N, CA, C and O of each residue as an XYZ file, in Angstrom:
948
protein
N      65.888     -6.827    154.773
C      65.798     -7.450    156.208
C      64.966     -7.318    156.692
O      64.562     -6.155    156.677
N      64.083     -8.374    157.480
C      62.628     -8.048    157.974
C      63.174     -7.653    159.652
O      64.005     -8.273    160.315
N      62.343     -6.334    160.071
C      62.953     -5.877    160.750
C      61.136     -6.105    162.225
O      59.936     -6.218    161.973
N      61.705     -6.078    163.241
C      60.383     -6.246    164.142
C      60.709     -5.503    165.316
O      61.569     -5.704    166.173
N      59.622     -4.360    165.153
C      60.057     -3.077    166.199
C      58.984     -3.358    167.183
O      57.815     -3.704    167.010
N      59.811     -3.078    168.483
C      58.887     -3.223    169.679
C      58.692     -1.531    170.398
O      59.684     -0.997    170.894
N      57.534     -0.909    170.386
C      57.722      0.233    170.843
C      57.091     -0.196    172.463
O      56.516     -1.231    172.799
N      57.456      1.060    173.315
C      56.894      1.505    174.269
C      56.501      2.975    174.488
O      57.290      3.851    174.843
N      55.032      3.169    174.205
C      54.894      4.531    173.635
C      53.928      5.559    175.155
O      53.027      5.041    175.814
N      54.318      6.661    175.321
C      53.896      7.606    176.077
C      53.213      8.544    175.417
O      52.910      8.429    174.230
N      52.956      9.425    176.059
C      52.184     10.781    175.733
C      52.851     11.585    175.022
O      52.402     11.944    173.934
N      54.262     12.109    175.569
C      55.403     12.854    175.147
C      56.474     12.450    173.980
O      56.755     13.026    172.929
N      56.930     11.329    174.522
C      57.884     10.264    173.865
C      57.384      8.861    174.155
O      56.541      8.328    174.877
N      58.358      8.487    173.195
C      58.301      6.797    172.962
C      59.601      6.102    172.588
O      60.478      6.541    171.844
N      59.573      4.973    173.215
C      60.872      4.301    173.342
C      60.937      3.055    172.134
O      59.825      2.539    172.026
N      61.708      2.597    171.432
C      61.396      1.601    170.670
C      63.108      0.678    170.463
O      64.206      1.229    170.395
N      62.854     -0.666    170.410
C      64.031     -1.480    169.979
C      63.334     -2.548    168.579
O      62.239     -3.041    168.308
N      64.589     -2.515    168.023
C      64.103     -2.870    167.102
C      65.295     -4.492    166.821
O      66.502     -4.442    167.057
N      64.553     -5.815    166.280
C      65.743     -6.453    166.483
C      65.401     -7.431    164.544
O      64.392     -7.156    163.895
N      66.132     -8.145    164.190
C      66.134     -8.921    163.055
C      65.677    -10.277    163.212
O      65.778    -10.880    164.281
N      65.221    -10.724    162.263
C      64.359    -12.203    161.983
C      65.425    -13.191    163.083
O      64.867    -14.051    163.765
N      66.340    -13.081    163.151
C      67.322    -13.904    164.539
C      67.299    -13.488    165.846
O      68.006    -14.037    166.691
N      66.423    -12.404    166.155
C      66.365    -11.793    167.204
C      67.294    -11.208    167.766
O      67.317    -11.031    168.984
N      68.477    -10.700    166.725
C      69.424     -9.670    167.327
C      69.254     -8.361    167.519
O      69.030     -7.867    166.414
N      69.244     -7.475    168.423
C      69.201     -6.390    168.566
C      69.898     -5.724    167.278
O      71.004     -6.037    166.837
N      68.865     -4.553    166.663
C      69.445     -3.998    165.499
C      69.748     -2.308    165.822
O      70.667     -1.630    165.361
N      68.753     -1.916    166.686
C      68.603     -0.993    167.054
C      67.772      0.008    168.288
O      66.541     -0.001    168.304
N      68.318      0.597    168.991
C      66.976      1.175    169.779
C      67.211      2.883    169.958
O      68.144      3.542    169.498
N      66.247      3.284    170.640
C      66.445      4.866    170.587
C      64.726      5.318    171.076
O      63.803      4.551    171.351
N      64.735      6.769    171.055
C      63.735      7.494    171.467
C      63.019      8.428    170.469
O      63.621      9.171    169.694
N      61.414      8.302    170.577
C      61.126      9.850    169.529
C      59.978     10.354    169.941
O      59.253      9.745    170.727
N      59.742     11.320    169.538
C      58.384     12.087    170.071
C      57.461     11.273    169.310
O      57.520     10.633    168.260
N      56.251     11.604    170.537
C      54.951     11.127    170.117
C      54.335     12.015    169.458
O      53.372     12.407    170.118
N      54.427     12.577    168.378
C      53.853     13.161    167.362
C      53.812     12.761    166.181
O      54.645     11.867    166.033
N      53.174     13.009    165.124
C      53.103     13.123    163.515
C      54.163     12.845    163.380
O      54.554     11.702    163.142
N      55.054     14.114    163.537
C      56.180     14.407    162.692
C      57.313     13.834    163.417
O      58.361     13.958    162.783
N      57.468     13.102    164.823
C      58.018     12.101    165.655
C      57.984     10.845    164.901
O      59.015     10.323    164.475
N      56.998     10.429    164.756
C      56.763      9.315    164.338
C      57.022      8.873    162.685
O      57.328      7.768    162.237
N      56.815      9.969    162.072
C      57.717      9.980    160.663
C      59.328     10.174    160.757
O      60.014      9.612    159.904
N      59.831     10.803    161.574
C      61.341     10.579    161.267
C      61.692      9.626    162.181
O      62.910      9.592    162.358
N      60.857      8.577    163.039
C      61.377      7.438    163.458
C      61.342      6.180    162.350
O      62.069      5.194    162.227
N      60.189      6.643    161.605
C      59.920      5.832    160.576
C      61.268      5.465    159.110
O      61.709      4.543    158.423
N      61.442      7.293    159.405
C      62.602      7.083    158.162
C      64.141      6.988    158.330
O      64.949      6.746    157.434
N      64.416      7.233    159.712
C      65.429      6.764    160.186
C      66.027      5.341    160.336
O      67.208      4.998    160.296
N      64.983      4.652    160.507
C      65.101      3.197    160.709
C      64.546      2.602    159.699
O      64.207      1.420    159.762
N      64.360      3.433    158.511
C      64.084      2.692    157.289
C      62.875      1.276    157.302
O      63.011      0.172    156.774
N      62.102      1.634    157.838
C      61.022      0.895    158.131
C      60.458      0.665    156.792
O      60.913      1.375    155.896
N      59.464     -0.280    156.459
C      58.914     -0.247    155.235
C      58.221     -1.728    155.172
O      57.848     -2.324    156.183
N      58.093     -2.270    153.759
C      57.222     -3.480    153.672
C      57.552     -4.413    154.321
O      58.706     -4.383    154.747
N      56.624     -5.698    154.686
C      57.299     -6.494    155.256
C      57.525     -6.452    157.086
O      57.341     -7.455    157.776
N      57.847     -5.420    157.524
C      58.098     -5.217    158.886
C      56.996     -5.294    159.768
O      55.801     -5.043    159.618
N      57.719     -5.729    160.791
C      56.352     -5.657    161.784
C      56.877     -4.832    162.983
O      57.978     -4.890    163.531
N      55.703     -3.974    163.275
C      55.950     -2.964    164.501
C      54.841     -3.451    165.143
O      53.809     -3.693    164.518
N      54.975     -3.670    166.674
C      53.939     -3.845    167.740
C      54.416     -2.850    169.005
O      55.517     -2.431    169.360
N      52.903     -2.656    169.570
C      53.062     -1.565    171.146
C      51.774     -2.057    171.611
O      50.825     -2.388    170.900
N      51.848     -2.071    172.965
C      50.866     -2.433    173.730
C      49.719     -1.425    174.169
O      49.964     -0.219    174.197
N      48.517     -1.898    174.498
C      47.481     -0.763    174.347
C      47.703     -0.109    175.443
O      48.180     -0.710    176.405
N      47.384      1.335    175.522
C      47.230      2.079    176.178
C      46.831      3.619    175.781
O      46.416      3.783    174.634
N      46.907      4.527    176.467
C      45.797      5.482    176.061
C      46.275      6.379    174.774
O      45.526      7.268    174.369
N      47.606      6.119    174.102
C      47.749      6.878    173.039
C      48.429      6.022    171.648
O      48.939      6.384    170.588
N      48.154      4.813    172.237
C      48.396      3.451    171.226
C      47.701      3.409    169.958
O      48.191      3.163    168.856
N      46.465      3.688    170.255
C      45.780      3.846    168.794
C      46.123      5.147    167.758
O      46.307      4.985    166.551
N      46.178      6.467    168.439
C      47.068      7.698    167.893
C      48.352      6.920    167.112
O      48.607      7.266    165.959
N      49.003      6.061    167.640
C      50.428      6.144    167.206
C      50.045      4.911    166.192
O      50.406      5.037    165.021
N      49.462      3.940    166.507
C      49.337      2.515    165.686
C      48.478      3.192    164.066
O      48.874      2.711    163.004
N      47.323      4.303    164.026
C      46.912      4.451    162.946
C      48.099      5.991    161.910
O      47.936      6.537    160.819
N      49.001      6.118    162.823
C      49.391      7.144    161.983
C      50.861      5.956    161.395
O      51.392      6.239    160.321
N      51.194      5.148    161.911
C      52.046      3.678    161.762
C      51.394      3.282    160.402
O      51.887      3.455    159.287
N      50.212      2.730    160.699
C      49.147      1.940    159.342
C      49.357      2.886    158.360
O      50.113      2.678    157.411
N      48.608      4.130    158.553
C      48.762      4.986    156.937
C      50.289      5.287    156.384
O      50.435      5.554    155.191
N      51.489      5.237    157.328
C      52.667      5.481    156.531
C      53.202      4.442    155.908
O      53.828      4.591    154.859
N      52.988      3.057    156.578
C      53.080      1.664    156.280
C      52.434      0.642    155.923
O      52.315     -0.405    156.560
N      51.849      0.987    154.556
C      50.738      0.261    154.006
C      51.244     -1.307    153.933
O      50.488     -2.266    154.087
N      52.794     -1.405    153.645
C      52.710     -2.769    153.341
C      53.418     -3.274    154.809
O      54.132     -4.277    154.774
N      53.305     -2.893    155.498
C      54.033     -3.569    157.134
C      53.110     -3.689    157.790
O      52.074     -3.074    157.535
N      53.246     -4.680    159.022
C      52.142     -5.025    160.207
C      52.430     -4.368    161.236
O      53.533     -4.296    161.778
N      50.918     -3.593    161.712
C      51.188     -2.736    162.926
C      50.465     -3.701    163.818
O      49.375     -4.143    163.455
N      51.020     -4.071    165.003
C      49.937     -4.486    166.061
C      49.904     -4.040    167.426
O      50.821     -3.768    168.201
N      48.652     -4.021    167.561
C      48.260     -3.260    169.138
C      47.835     -4.226    170.006
O      46.674     -4.631    169.939
N      48.826     -4.773    171.040
C      48.628     -6.021    171.745
C      48.544     -6.087    173.111
O      49.491     -5.704    173.798
N      47.372     -6.593    173.678
C      46.960     -6.373    175.236
C      47.815     -6.345    175.737
O      48.752     -7.124    175.563
N      47.764     -5.213    176.718
C      49.038     -4.911    177.582
C      48.935     -6.115    178.778
O      49.847     -6.134    179.605
N      48.100     -6.887    178.865
C      48.293     -7.850    180.062
C      48.766     -9.345    179.432
O      49.097    -10.320    180.106
N      48.700     -9.254    177.767
C      49.310    -10.435    177.419
C      51.079    -10.276    177.244
O      51.962    -11.128    177.339
N      51.141     -8.779    176.946
C      52.906     -8.572    177.009
C      53.775     -8.580    178.576
O      54.925     -8.853    178.922
N      52.584     -8.142    179.231
C      53.418     -8.440    181.043
C      53.415    -10.044    181.098
O      54.376    -10.544    181.682
N      52.455    -10.908    180.563
C      52.358    -12.398    181.006
C      53.606    -12.971    180.319
O      54.306    -13.821    180.870
N      53.873    -12.454    179.044
C      55.048    -12.985    178.455
C      56.160    -12.647    178.150
O      56.917    -13.153    177.322
N      56.355    -11.459    179.047
C      57.957    -10.616    179.002
C      58.536    -11.678    179.817
O      58.049    -12.385    180.700
N      59.819    -11.605    179.245
C      60.834    -12.652    179.894
C      61.525    -12.479    181.066
O      62.111    -13.333    181.732
N      61.376    -10.980    181.315
C      61.913    -10.593    183.071
C      60.801     -9.705    183.512
O      60.625     -8.625    182.948
N      59.855    -10.204    184.733
C      58.518     -9.603    185.131
C      59.386     -8.537    186.330
O      58.659     -7.628    186.733
N      60.548     -8.541    186.818
C      61.113     -8.348    187.961
C      61.608     -6.829    187.505
O      61.272     -5.871    188.201
N      62.399     -6.642    186.339
C      62.895     -5.225    186.071
C      62.299     -4.554    185.313
O      62.647     -4.609    184.134
N      61.296     -3.758    185.660
C      60.275     -3.056    184.384
C      61.044     -1.622    184.076
O      61.627     -0.937    184.916
N      60.901     -1.337    182.660
C      61.667      0.093    182.224
C      61.070      0.466    181.055
O      60.609     -0.618    180.695
N      60.812      1.125    180.353
C      60.854      1.659    179.026
C      61.248      0.751    178.034
O      60.725      0.041    177.176
N      62.364      1.033    178.464
C      63.302      0.113    177.067
C      63.071     -1.409    177.215
O      62.722     -2.102    176.259
N      63.318     -1.981    178.670
C      62.657     -3.180    178.748
C      61.557     -3.800    178.414
O      61.579     -5.026    178.302
N      60.362     -3.057    178.188
C      58.845     -3.083    177.603
C      59.125     -3.113    176.349
O      58.364     -3.895    175.780
N      60.090     -2.475    175.433
C      60.070     -2.087    174.271
C      61.221     -3.589    173.681
O      61.324     -4.045    172.542
N      61.794     -3.945    174.717
C      62.916     -5.293    174.154
C      61.621     -6.543    174.566
O      61.740     -7.656    174.052
N      60.964     -6.388    175.081
C      59.910     -7.797    175.723
C      58.672     -7.575    174.097
O      58.262     -8.497    173.392
N      58.494     -6.716    174.003
C      57.863     -6.608    172.901
C      58.358     -6.914    171.358
O      57.581     -7.309    170.489
N      59.511     -6.718    171.182
C      60.106     -6.856    169.917
C      60.770     -8.246    169.994
O      61.027     -8.859    168.958
N      61.045     -8.740    171.193
C      61.295     -9.909    171.024
C      60.098    -11.034    170.973
O      60.171    -12.175    170.517
N      58.904    -10.331    171.617
C      57.714    -11.553    171.226
C      57.716    -11.529    170.212
O      58.350    -12.483    169.762
N      57.190    -10.701    169.246
C      57.124    -10.218    168.068
C      58.129    -11.501    167.085
O      57.704    -12.399    166.357
N      59.269    -11.204    167.360
C      60.249    -12.530    166.568
C      59.588    -13.338    167.013
O      58.751    -13.506    166.126
N      59.313    -14.112    167.938
C      59.069    -15.327    168.468
C      57.529    -15.531    167.963
O      57.131    -16.696    167.982
N      56.755    -14.678    167.582
C      55.292    -14.903    167.376
C      54.451    -15.180    168.394
O      53.552    -16.013    168.282
N      54.696    -14.443    169.564
C      54.261    -14.915    170.596
C      52.855    -14.768    171.062
O      52.246    -15.588    171.750
N      52.319    -13.407    170.521
C      51.199    -12.683    170.706
C      49.953    -13.237    169.863
O      49.842    -13.465    168.658
N      49.123    -13.362    170.851
C      47.957    -13.939    169.889
C      46.666    -12.683    170.270
O      45.755    -12.634    169.443
N      46.603    -11.958    171.159
C      45.532    -11.155    171.716
C      45.971     -9.537    170.990
O      46.432     -8.567    171.592
N      45.775     -9.612    170.097
C      45.962     -8.465    168.963
C      44.517     -7.698    168.979
O      43.411     -8.152    168.683
N      44.924     -6.237    169.472
C      43.577     -5.562    169.531
C      43.572     -4.912    167.961
O      44.508     -4.747    167.179
N      42.206     -4.631    167.837
C      41.757     -4.090    166.698
C      41.752     -2.494    166.954
O      41.290     -1.814    167.869
N      42.531     -2.138    165.645
C      42.497     -0.672    166.005
C      41.252      0.222    165.269
O      41.047      0.063    164.065
N      40.384      1.228    166.112
C      39.200      1.466    165.428
C      39.894      2.554    164.327
O      41.038      3.004    164.269
N      38.723      2.775    163.495
C      39.083      3.673    162.340
C      38.776      5.262    162.960
O      38.197      5.396    164.038
N      39.225      6.415    162.165
C      38.687      7.726    162.462
C      37.385      7.926    162.976
O      37.158      8.354    164.107
N      36.555      7.624    162.160
C      35.020      7.781    162.229
C      34.557      6.802    163.915
O      33.716      7.171    164.735
N      35.467      5.478    163.995
C      34.834      4.890    165.307
C      35.366      5.687    166.220
O      34.593      6.136    167.067
N      36.643      6.021    166.277
C      37.234      6.723    167.357
C      36.656      8.455    167.424
O      36.510      8.977    168.529
N      36.441      9.021    166.496
C      35.510     10.290    167.043
C      34.167     10.011    167.395
O      33.679     10.708    168.283
N      33.349      8.969    166.780
C      32.176      8.378    167.346
C      32.523      8.259    168.888
O      31.994      9.044    169.674
N      33.141      7.579    169.198
C      33.430      6.903    170.380
C      33.862      7.841    171.799
O      33.694      7.628    173.000
N      34.561      9.083    170.959
C      34.994     10.321    172.143
C      33.908     11.152    172.172
O      33.856     11.808    173.212
N      32.936     11.373    171.316
C      31.911     11.940    170.798
C      30.555     11.693    172.398
O      30.012     12.429    173.222
N      30.567     10.469    172.116
C      29.391     10.244    173.084
C      30.235      9.411    174.437
O      29.526      8.831    175.260
N      31.641      9.391    174.595
C      32.037      9.564    176.014
C      31.907     10.835    176.531
O      32.024     10.910    177.754
N      31.674     11.964    175.860
C      31.683     13.629    176.119
C      30.659     13.407    176.648
O      30.425     13.471    177.854
N      29.901     13.104    175.740
C      28.453     13.483    175.756
C      27.511     12.985    177.157
O      26.551     13.533    177.700
N      28.143     11.879    177.427
C      27.620     10.991    178.593
C      28.269     11.537    179.963
O      27.753     11.304    181.056
N      29.505     12.321    179.794
C      30.095     12.937    180.559
C      28.886     14.096    181.089
O      28.410     14.149    182.223
N      28.657     14.708    180.294
C      28.065     16.236    180.581
C      26.224     15.697    180.857
O      25.602     16.395    181.657
N      25.608     14.737    180.323
C      24.738     14.297    181.164
C      24.593     13.850    182.374
O      23.560     13.929    183.040
N      25.872     13.243    182.784
C      26.424     12.945    184.007
C      26.171     14.122    184.907
O      25.465     14.071    185.914
N      26.837     15.241    184.442
C      26.848     16.848    184.991
C      25.515     17.194    185.396
O      25.386     17.835    186.439
N      24.357     16.819    184.631
C      23.042     17.134    184.477
C      22.503     16.733    185.619
O      22.066     17.487    186.488
N      22.520     15.305    185.661
C      21.971     14.524    186.332
C      22.263     15.024    187.827
O      21.525     15.293    188.775
N      23.899     15.036    187.603
C      24.191     15.524    189.400
C      23.692     16.709    189.715
O      23.296     16.946    190.856
N      23.654     17.537    188.802
C      22.837     19.123    189.211
C      21.267     18.768    189.844
O      21.016     19.325    190.912
N      20.340     17.999    189.339
C      19.252     17.654    189.274
C      19.560     17.077    190.796
O      19.300     17.766    191.783
N      20.058     15.932    190.885
C      19.908     15.095    192.189
C      20.244     15.888    193.363
O      19.607     15.784    194.412
N      21.528     16.916    193.163
C      21.723     18.242    194.482
C      20.657     18.770    194.151
O      19.959     18.308    195.053
N      19.933     19.424    193.516
C      18.757     20.344    193.798
C      17.577     19.779    194.698
O      16.989     20.322    195.633
N      17.374     18.246    194.008
C      16.329     17.810    194.793
C      16.383     17.092    196.373
O      15.490     16.828    197.177
N      17.761     16.929    196.403
C      18.263     16.786    197.748
C      17.681     17.651    198.906
O      17.012     17.464    199.922
N      18.482     19.070    198.009
C      18.279     20.376    198.772
C      16.657     20.871    199.456
O      16.374     21.487    200.484
N      15.811     20.287    198.366
C      14.404     20.477    198.805
C      13.581     19.387    199.411
O      12.547     19.551    200.057
N      14.245     18.095    199.085
C      13.689     16.807    200.477
C      14.140     17.387    201.350
O      13.251     17.653    202.159
N      15.433     17.881    201.753
C      15.754     18.035    203.359
C      14.789     19.303    203.920
O      14.814     19.774    205.057
N      14.106     19.634    203.022
C      13.239     20.585    203.577
C      11.777     20.532    203.600
O      10.913     21.396    203.754
N      11.744     19.031    203.365
C      10.039     18.617    203.271
C       9.360     19.205    202.577
O       8.223     19.543    202.904
N       9.999     19.521    201.225
C       9.365     20.347    200.166
C       8.894     19.455    198.820
O       8.436     20.024    197.830
N       9.014     18.374    198.872
C       8.989     17.417    197.966
C       7.767     17.507    196.730
O       7.824     17.001    195.609
N       6.751     18.253    197.276
C       5.587     19.091    196.542
C       5.949     19.969    195.356
O       5.361     19.983    194.275
N       6.953     20.667    195.695
C       7.202     21.926    194.750
C       8.020     21.483    193.484
O       8.494     22.327    192.724
N       8.211     19.753    193.224
C       8.618     19.796    191.581
C       8.276     18.405    191.588
O       8.087     17.615    192.513
N       8.237     18.273    190.177
C       7.866     16.622    189.645
C       9.544     16.518    188.895
O      10.462     15.786    189.266
N       9.544     17.266    188.033
C      10.776     16.494    187.139
C      11.570     17.862    187.047
O      11.117     18.985    186.825
N      12.425     17.602    187.197
C      13.563     19.146    186.734
C      14.385     18.541    185.213
O      15.571     18.217    185.149
N      13.382     18.509    184.072
C      14.048     18.034    183.082
C      14.265     19.119    181.916
O      14.917     18.909    180.893
N      13.594     20.339    182.253
C      13.401     21.484    181.339
C      13.629     22.889    182.214
O      13.508     22.959    183.437
N      13.939     23.848    181.443
C      14.336     24.933    182.367
C      13.087     25.889    182.549
O      13.110     27.026    183.021
N      11.782     25.055    181.982
C      10.432     25.697    182.576
C      10.303     25.068    183.925
O       9.927     25.675    184.928
N      10.631     23.843    183.882
C      10.566     23.221    185.478
C      11.528     23.633    186.273
O      11.141     23.606    187.441
N      12.833     24.079    186.136
C      13.642     24.730    186.957
C      13.077     26.026    187.433
O      12.972     26.370    188.610
N      12.668     26.814    186.200
C      12.212     28.192    187.116
C      10.792     28.289    187.598
O      10.415     29.259    188.256
N      10.019     27.310    187.281
C       8.753     27.368    188.366
C       9.124     26.773    189.778
O       8.439     26.752    190.801
N      10.418     26.288    189.546
C      10.622     25.738    191.253
C      11.536     27.014    191.908
O      11.570     26.998    193.138
N      12.250     28.072    191.273
C      12.925     29.112    191.352
C      11.748     30.115    191.830
O      12.057     30.941    192.689
N      10.541     30.107    191.383
C       9.813     30.867    191.637
C       8.866     30.802    192.752
O       8.079     31.693    193.075
N       9.049     29.431    193.420
C       8.282     29.156    194.371
C       8.537     30.097    195.653
O       9.589     30.467    196.174
N       7.187     30.350    195.969
C       7.226     31.324    197.753
C       7.296     30.536    198.681
O       7.220     31.128    199.758
N       7.419     29.331    198.785
C       7.656     28.746    199.963
C       9.266     28.581    200.169
O       9.682     28.156    201.247
N      10.163     28.923    199.114
C      11.666     28.870    199.455
C      11.822     30.129    199.769
O      11.161     31.127    199.483
N      13.139     29.914    200.631
C      13.650     31.451    201.343
C      14.849     31.700    200.254
O      15.178     30.906    199.373
N      15.378     32.876    200.493
C      16.339     33.223    199.761
C      17.688     32.532    199.471
O      18.356     32.666    198.445
N      17.951     31.839    200.452
C      19.467     31.453    200.857
C      19.018     29.811    199.938
O      19.956     29.315    199.315
N      18.008     29.249    199.900
C      17.625     27.885    199.368
C      17.520     28.377    197.528
O      17.931     27.633    196.638
N      17.113     29.268    197.359
C      17.035     29.703    196.011
C      18.107     30.192    195.366
O      18.263     30.007    194.159
N      19.063     30.955    196.207
C      20.821     30.966    195.726
C      21.149     29.619    195.654
O      21.768     29.516    194.595
N      21.086     28.569    196.161
C      21.673     27.044    196.440
C      21.147     26.744    195.362
O      21.999     26.153    194.698
N      19.497     26.887    194.402
C      19.049     26.328    193.817
C      19.612     27.025    192.209
O      19.704     26.211    191.291
N      19.856     28.030    192.005
C      20.325     28.833    191.007
C      21.356     28.194    190.495
O      21.323     27.578    189.430
N      22.637     28.344    191.465
C      23.896     27.715    191.087
C      23.508     26.517    190.403
O      23.950     26.322    189.270
N      22.733     25.684    190.946
C      22.505     24.131    190.136
C      22.014     24.134    188.978
O      22.611     23.637    188.023
N      20.701     24.767    188.877
C      20.631     25.373    187.575
C      21.526     25.847    186.630
O      21.514     25.419    185.475
N      22.393     26.790    187.064
C      22.994     27.477    186.036
C      24.517     26.278    185.437
O      25.092     26.334    184.350
N      24.703     25.624    186.221
C      25.632     24.612    185.893
C      24.804     23.389    185.155
O      25.520     22.540    184.624
N      23.662     23.241    185.080
C      22.681     22.406    184.585
C      22.550     22.629    183.154
O      22.608     21.778    182.266
N      22.339     24.069    183.025
C      22.140     24.726    181.605
C      23.378     24.584    180.745
O      23.367     24.255    179.559
N      24.652     24.923    181.612
C      25.953     25.064    180.880
C      26.461     23.536    180.439
O      27.374     23.354    179.633
N      25.691     22.427    181.125
C      26.172     21.124    180.818
C      25.082     20.564    179.500
O      25.246     19.834    178.522
N      24.208     21.143    179.927
C      22.952     20.680    178.901
C      23.547     21.641    177.304
O      23.294     21.030    176.266
N      24.067     22.631    177.175
C      24.476     23.191    175.965
C      25.741     22.243    175.712
O      25.700     21.619    174.652
N      26.536     22.101    176.293
C      27.595     20.804    176.014
C      27.075     19.713    175.364
O      27.701     19.338    174.372
N      25.847     18.964    175.752
C      25.054     17.699    175.162
C      24.578     18.529    173.839
O      24.704     18.158    172.672
N      24.152     19.423    174.186
C      23.052     19.736    172.614
C      24.574     19.824    171.557
O      24.764     19.081    170.594
N      25.266     20.607    171.897
C      26.350     20.668    170.514
C      27.118     19.508    170.038
O      27.430     19.332    168.860
N      27.551     18.329    171.514
C      27.784     17.160    170.869
C      26.786     16.860    170.087
O      27.052     17.010    168.894
N      25.757     16.498    170.316
C      24.535     16.015    169.569
C      24.721     16.355    167.955
O      24.808     15.577    167.005
N      24.742     17.369    167.986
C      24.891     18.035    166.627
C      26.484     17.233    165.957
O      26.563     16.584    164.914
N      27.282     17.451    166.646
C      28.679     16.555    165.901
C      28.456     15.306    165.924
O      29.164     14.597    165.208
N      27.377     14.672    166.780
C      27.435     13.036    166.557
C      26.529     12.925    165.301
O      26.626     12.009    164.484
N      25.551     14.046    165.220
C      24.255     13.442    163.736
C      25.313     13.892    162.636
O      25.374     13.293    161.562
N      26.001     14.781    162.883
C      27.513     15.108    161.464
C      28.080     13.368    161.142
O      28.149     12.697    160.113
N      28.366     13.141    162.376
C      28.855     11.647    161.837
C      28.100     10.434    161.621
O      28.453      9.450    160.970
N      27.045     10.619    162.230
C      26.194     10.133    161.919
C      25.269      9.807    160.294
O      24.509      8.947    159.849
N      25.684     10.642    159.992
C      25.406     10.920    158.356
C      26.049      9.933    157.750
O      25.395      9.234    156.977
N      27.245      9.693    157.925
C      28.225      9.205    157.235
C      27.640      7.486    157.132
O      27.788      6.873    156.074
N      27.121      6.971    158.083
C      26.647      5.706    158.194
C      24.945      5.680    158.500
O      24.334      5.033    159.351
N      24.489      6.536    157.579
C      22.861      6.838    157.719
C      22.034      5.250    157.417
O      21.284      4.777    158.271
N      22.190      4.843    156.650
C      21.606      3.311    155.840
C      21.816      2.482    157.305
O      20.848      2.212    158.017
N      23.189      2.117    157.658
C      23.343      1.206    158.710
C      22.480      1.624    160.092
O      21.738      0.869    160.719
N      22.725      2.785    160.344
C      21.972      3.465    161.909
C      20.118      3.569    161.685
O      19.243      3.722    162.537
N      20.029      3.433    160.372
C      18.631      3.794    160.397
C      18.612      2.172    160.453
O      18.044      1.925    161.517
N      18.879      1.218    159.966
C      18.312     -0.205    160.062
C      18.512     -0.424    161.745
O      17.452     -0.836    162.216
N      19.245     -0.313    162.461
C      19.331     -0.344    163.951
C      18.396      0.184    164.291
O      17.957     -0.512    165.206
N      17.621      1.196    164.112
C      16.967      2.075    164.539
C      15.718      1.367    164.612
O      15.039      1.384    165.638
N      15.343      0.673    163.450
C      14.157     -0.119    163.250
C      13.730     -0.880    164.221
O      12.584     -1.329    164.264
N      14.788     -1.130    165.251
C      14.492     -2.414    166.787
C      13.918     -1.408    167.673
O      14.237     -0.220    167.719
N      13.031     -2.012    168.376
C      12.451     -0.994    169.221
C      12.944     -0.750    170.259
O      13.538     -1.624    170.890
N      12.798      0.714    170.772
C      13.747      1.258    171.944
C      15.506      1.527    171.216
O      16.458      1.549    171.997
N      15.664      1.656    170.143
C      17.124      1.873    169.836
C      16.597      2.999    169.162
O      15.619      3.020    168.415
N      17.455      4.082    169.548
C      17.310      5.301    169.219
C      18.712      5.820    168.210
O      19.405      4.963    167.661
N      18.958      7.046    168.085
C      20.236      7.651    167.801
C      21.344      7.395    168.285
O      22.331      6.965    167.689
N      21.194      7.726    169.741
C      22.546      7.468    170.436
C      23.178      5.937    170.802
O      24.315      5.468    170.865
N      21.808      5.422    171.008
C      22.150      4.039    171.537
C      22.906      2.979    169.964
O      23.766      2.099    169.955
N      21.953      3.709    168.639
C      22.496      3.024    167.255
C      24.233      3.263    167.097
O      25.072      2.572    166.521
N      24.350      4.413    167.789
C      25.633      4.961    167.378
C      26.504      4.041    168.408
O      27.554      3.523    168.026
N      26.161      3.922    169.328
C      26.849      3.337    170.715
C      27.373      1.700    170.099
O      28.508      1.250    170.259
N      26.269      1.009    169.399
C      26.034     -0.332    169.052
C      27.213     -0.170    167.706
O      28.267     -0.807    167.714
N      26.969      0.438    166.991
C      27.690      0.602    165.501
C      29.046      1.025    165.788
O      29.836      1.232    164.867
């Protein structure tokens, strides 16, 4: 008998409601949102080939979906746009975890969902996460530069720097005789954070280079486009 399992997933635990092809509820319950917890859920509910499992987009949706896809090769795992789930829910007033799981399982039986989100591969997810972390630390570096520049501009001493994009440029600014001790101390704090963030950017770029090696031919072609470098090509891919 074909089963339609609607899941409402959260970081610690998730709930499910399973229906048959006639829409009759067969089971409901909870499981831990871990690899072991998902494996127990699959085994206890005897999910297998031909079954359909659906969950809405969210913070841990792709993590759960990838485990389900790996364990249930013959089943269909759908990650549904959360907005569509809300739009097509039978009851929009009384929202709860089990209500969401009920609505998803019901929608699967009725084949109501059309906005199915593609689950990224492990490579794609690792690359996306690495790029996001790199962007964060690059932002930290920029923030420290902006704060340092603001400090200098506030004293009318713009002539003391051109660009603060290297340790040499920072050190030259810190060595300026025109700056008093308090200002230098403030700039040292910004420089310290700038260096730490820079070390994280460097480490993340090494990790991204390892990931890039797995798709080097495609990335090489992208980088033949003027203005496209290693980071942009990874973002595009």
